[in-house]
N, C-alpha and C positions, 0 to 999 in steps of 0.2 A: 564432458562438457559443465560449465557453471550454472547453477540453478538459479543463483541470484546476485547479478553483475552490479556493483555499487559504483555511481558516478561522482562528481560535483558540478553541478550546473547553476551557474550565477550564485554561489556560494550554498547551494541549497542539494541534501542528499536526493538522489534518485535511487532507489533500489529496483530495478528491472526483473522481475519475475521469469523467467527462461523455462515454464514449465508448461506442458500441454495440460496436465492434469495437477491441480494443484491439492493435495492429500494429508491424509496423515502423515504416510511417510517423510512428508518434506515438513510439515508444520511445524515441528519443533526446532528443527535447523532456521528454520526462518524466522522465529517468535528470537531466537537466541541472536541472529544477528541486528535484529531491529532492537531487543534490548540494550545490545553490545554498543551500538551507536549512542541510545540515548546515555549510557553511564558515560559514553567519551566527551558527552556534551555536546550534540548536534541536538538543536530543537525545532528543526525544520527541515520536515522527510515526504517525499512523494513517492508512493511505490507504485510503481508501472505494473499493468495487470493485463495490458494490451494485447499478450501472447500466452493468458491463460484460456484454455478452451472450458476448463472443469474448476472449480473449486466446490471441497467438500465444507461439513459445519464445521470439523475439527481447523481445517485450514483457517477459514471465518474466524474462528474462536481466536487463532494470534493473533489475526489483524485486532480486535476488539481487546486483548489484554494489552498489545503495544499501543494502541491508541490511548486506552487509559493511563499506562505509563507515560506517554508522551503529554497527556493532559497535567498530570499530578507534577512534571516539571516546567509547565505554564510553556511547553511547547504545541506543536501539531504537524497532524499527519495526514497527508490528503492522497485520493486516488485516482488513476488514469485508467480510461475505460476506452475499447478500441470504437465502438458506439454503441446505440439502443440497442443492437439485434445481438451485441454478445451475450452470448449463454452466462457469464459471471454479471456482467448488468441488471440482465434478467433476472437474475438469482437476488442481487441484491436489492432490485427493488420489489421481489416477494416479499422479500424477508423482512421489509422496511430498514432496511442497514442504510439508505440512500438519507435517511433523517439525521444518521449518526455519523456519517463520512461526507466529509468534504470531496465532492469527485468531478474531475474532468475530463473531456474528448480527446484533449492533445495534453503533451507534454510541457510548450510554451502556456498554456492557459492556467496552467495549474503552477509551472514557477510563476509568472506574473500574480497571480491570486497572493502568493507570501509578499511581494513590494505592495501590495494594495491596502495589504493588513496593519 
């Protein structure tokens, strides 16, 4: 199974995380994938976390590093969560990462947010 599925939706890159547990064992590969997208000129990326049941601090760190890299090239990285009951959403809320990342509960909403900015 491919852990990270990349697709284009209305000219925006969407990276779907296909892991129940996003942990140290996948964090480096994920970060490398996002850095590769940024280096190839992509400036609008959505990370779809709806299928993630658990995310550890190392994987979260990969997201933060990727966001900083994206911001350094005047791009933006946004997140999609399943709902407010999602363990990953709760973790982002508890760690105040929702103040750092723009987040949405549907892919359509996230895509539309790029067209509005």
